[in-house]
C-alpha positions in Angstrom: -160.0 82.0 -139.2 -161.7 78.9 -140.7 -164.1 79.2 -142.8 -167.3 75.9 -141.5 -167.4 73.1 -143.9 -170.3 73.3 -146.6 -171.5 70.0 -145.9 -172.0 71.2 -142.2 -173.6 74.4 -142.7 -178.0 75.0 -142.8 -179.9 76.3 -145.3 -180.4 79.5 -144.2 -176.6 79.7 -143.0 -176.3 79.4 -146.4 -178.6 81.8 -147.2 -176.9 84.6 -144.9 -174.0 83.7 -146.5 -175.3 84.5 -150.4 -177.3 87.7 -149.3 -174.0 88.8 -147.4 -172.1 87.8 -150.6 -174.0 89.6 -153.1 -174.7 92.7 -150.9 -170.6 93.2 -151.0 -170.7 92.6 -154.3 -173.6 95.4 -155.0 -171.4 97.7 -152.7 -167.5 97.1 -153.3 -168.0 95.3 -156.7 -164.2 96.5 -157.8 -163.3 94.0 -154.8 -161.8 90.6 -155.6 -164.3 88.0 -156.0 -163.3 83.9 -156.7 -166.4 84.9 -159.9 -166.6 87.0 -162.6 -168.1 90.3 -162.0 -168.6 93.0 -163.5 -169.0 95.1 -167.6 -166.0 92.7 -168.7 -167.8 89.5 -168.3 -171.1 90.8 -169.2 -169.7 91.9 -172.9 -167.7 88.3 -172.9 -170.9 86.3 -172.7 -172.8 88.5 -175.1 -174.2 91.7 -173.8 -174.1 94.7 -176.2 -170.7 97.0 -175.5 -172.4 99.5 -177.3 -175.8 99.3 -175.0 -174.0 99.3 -172.3 -171.9 102.1 -172.7 -174.9 104.0 -173.3 -176.0 102.8 -169.8 -175.0 104.1 -165.8 -171.9 102.0 -164.6 -173.7 100.7 -161.3 -176.3 99.1 -164.1 -173.3 96.8 -164.6 -170.7 97.0 -162.6 -171.9 94.4 -160.1 -173.2 91.6 -162.6 -172.5 88.5 -161.9 -174.9 85.8 -164.0 -174.3 82.6 -165.4 -174.9 83.5 -168.5 -177.0 85.9 -170.6 -180.6 85.2 -171.7 -181.2 87.6 -173.8 -180.6 86.4 -177.3 -183.4 83.0 -176.2 -186.0 84.9 -174.1 -188.1 86.1 -176.4 -190.7 88.6 -174.8 -193.4 89.9 -176.3 -195.3 93.2 -176.3 -197.6 93.4 -173.0 -195.9 90.0 -171.1 -195.5 90.0 -167.1 -192.0 88.8 -166.2 -190.0 87.4 -163.0 -186.7 88.4 -162.9 -185.1 85.8 -160.5 -182.3 86.9 -158.6 -182.2 90.3 -160.5 -179.3 91.6 -159.1 -178.4 95.1 -159.9 -180.7 95.4 -163.0 -178.7 94.4 -166.2 -181.2 92.3 -166.9 -184.6 93.9 -165.8 -183.2 96.6 -168.5 -183.5 94.6 -171.3 -186.7 92.8 -170.1 -188.9 96.3 -169.6 -187.5 97.1 -173.0 -189.1 94.1 -174.4 -192.5 94.3 -172.5 -193.0 97.6 -174.2 -195.1 100.1 -171.8 -198.5 98.0 -171.6 -196.4 95.2 -170.1 -194.6 94.7 -166.4 -191.5 93.6 -165.2 -190.8 92.7 -161.4 -187.4 91.8 -159.8 -186.6 89.4 -156.8 -183.4 89.3 -155.3 -182.2 88.2 -151.9 -180.0 91.1 -150.8 -181.2 94.1 -149.9 -177.9 95.9 -150.8 -178.5 94.7 -154.4 -182.6 95.6 -153.9 -181.9 99.4 -153.7 -178.9 99.7 -156.3 -181.4 98.1 -158.6 -184.3 100.6 -157.9 -181.6 103.7 -158.1 -181.1 102.4 -161.3 -184.3 101.9 -162.6 -185.3 105.5 -161.2 -182.1 107.0 -162.9 -183.2 105.3 -166.3 -186.9 107.1 -165.7 -188.1 103.3 -166.1 -191.8 103.1 -164.0 -193.1 99.5 -165.2 -190.6 97.9 -163.0 -191.0 96.6 -159.4 -188.7 95.5 -157.3 -188.8 92.8 -154.3 -186.7 91.7 -151.6 -187.1 88.2 -151.0 -185.6 84.8 -151.4 -186.3 82.2 -155.0 -187.9 79.6 -152.2 -190.8 81.8 -151.5 -191.5 84.0 -154.1 -194.0 86.6 -153.1 -196.4 86.7 -155.5 -200.2 84.9 -155.9 -200.4 81.7 -158.0 -201.0 81.7 -162.1 -199.1 85.4 -162.0 -196.9 85.8 -164.5 -196.3 84.9 -168.5 -192.2 84.6 -168.0 -190.2 83.9 -165.2 -186.8 84.1 -166.0 -183.3 83.7 -163.9 -179.4 83.9 -164.8 -177.7 81.7 -162.1 -179.8 82.0 -159.3 -180.5 78.0 -158.8 -177.1 77.6 -157.9 -177.3 79.9 -154.9 -180.3 78.4 -153.7 -179.9 75.5 -151.5 -183.6 74.0 -151.7 -183.8 73.7 -155.8 -186.7 71.6 -155.7 -188.5 74.1 -153.5 -187.5 77.3 -155.9 -188.6 75.0 -159.3 -191.5 74.3 -157.4 -192.4 78.4 -156.6 -191.2 79.2 -160.2 -193.9 76.8 -161.6 -196.0 77.7 -159.1 -196.4 81.8 -160.3 -196.2 80.9 -163.9 -200.0 80.9 -166.0 -200.7 77.8 -167.5 -198.9 78.1 -170.7 -196.4 80.7 -169.7 -192.8 79.8 -169.4 -189.5 79.7 -167.8 -186.2 80.7 -169.3 -183.2 80.3 -167.1 -178.9 80.7 -167.6 -177.7 77.9 -165.1 -174.4 76.2 -164.4 -175.2 72.5 -164.2 -172.3 69.5 -164.6 -171.4 67.2 -167.1 -170.5 64.5 -164.2 -171.4 64.3 -160.3 -168.1 66.3 -159.1 -165.7 64.7 -156.4 -166.5 65.8 -152.8 -163.1 67.6 -152.5 -164.6 70.3 -155.0 -167.7 71.2 -152.3 -165.5 72.0 -149.2 -166.6 75.8 -148.1 -169.2 78.3 -148.9 -166.7 79.6 -151.4 -167.3 76.5 -153.5 -171.3 77.7 -153.6 -170.6 81.2 -153.9 -169.1 80.5 -157.6 -172.0 78.1 -158.6 -169.8 74.8 -158.5 -170.4 74.1 -154.6 -174.4 74.0 -155.2 -174.7 72.5 -159.3 -176.8 69.4 -160.3 -175.7 67.2 -162.7 -177.6 68.8 -166.4 -179.8 65.6 -166.1 -180.9 65.9 -162.9 -181.8 69.0 -163.0 -183.2 68.1 -165.7 -184.9 65.4 -164.8 -186.3 67.6 -161.7 -187.7 70.1 -163.6 -189.8 67.1 -165.1 -191.1 66.3 -161.4 -191.9 69.7 -161.0 -194.7 69.4 -163.9 -192.8 71.0 -166.6 -193.2 70.1 -170.0 -191.6 70.7 -173.1 -188.4 71.4 -171.4 -185.1 72.0 -174.0 -181.5 73.0 -173.7 -181.4 75.4 -176.0 -177.4 75.7 -175.8 -174.4 75.0 -173.6 -171.6 77.1 -173.8 -168.4 77.5 -171.5 -167.1 81.0 -169.6 -165.6 82.2 -166.5 -168.2 81.0 -164.6 -167.7 77.4 -165.4 -164.4 77.6 -164.4 -164.4 73.6 -163.2 -163.4 70.9 -166.0 -167.4 69.2 -165.4 -169.2 72.5 -165.6 -171.1 73.6 -168.6 -173.9 76.5 -169.0 -177.1 75.0 -170.4 -179.4 78.1 -171.3 -183.1 76.4 -170.4 -186.7 76.8 -171.6 -190.0 74.9 -170.1 -193.7 75.5 -170.1 -196.3 74.9 -167.2 -199.0 73.4 -169.2 
């Protein structure tokens, strides 16, 4: 059956497709996908093999991030952190270790299957200071001025309304708080024939913005001290125009 053209899909149809696809990643991580999944990719983008080898397979087998935000997240003891698009919980694990017993980490994901897997993973490791909810990134179920840090790893390009997501991130951050994330951006606008159907969206290309547009959107929302910490290419950046940017910005 032919897939519906991407430009004919509604935002809700895109979100439901994303939910279904990443539910499959949670339940059948060894299936074939048009984007990288699992331990080998996590190691290639910098997650420690030695640490991954100590974790349950279910923690990393469904990993689908854009890169590895851990080297520049710079959490401190006692921080309250949101991992937006937490998946099966790999980044949650590292954030919990960083904030210590006095901190708290929250996870949010669109897929109930991913949420259930993340909860099971945290329980298996005896991690208590974490709370994981199912919800949409464009309607974050937390109060204003709640988090010290909002982190994400490839969530924007799966979201039809990036401005709405960014406004939500800004809203739930405390004054002086920051967002730190990894995301696929473009060196220039993609030709339309690369955005044919939802498969292009799943691989974080169909929904990607040019870097300058992404940063301009952050400025429009009100973020300050926006910094592209580094750029890299990996298996997520399959198109020649795609790069993975690691970004930090603050809510004044």
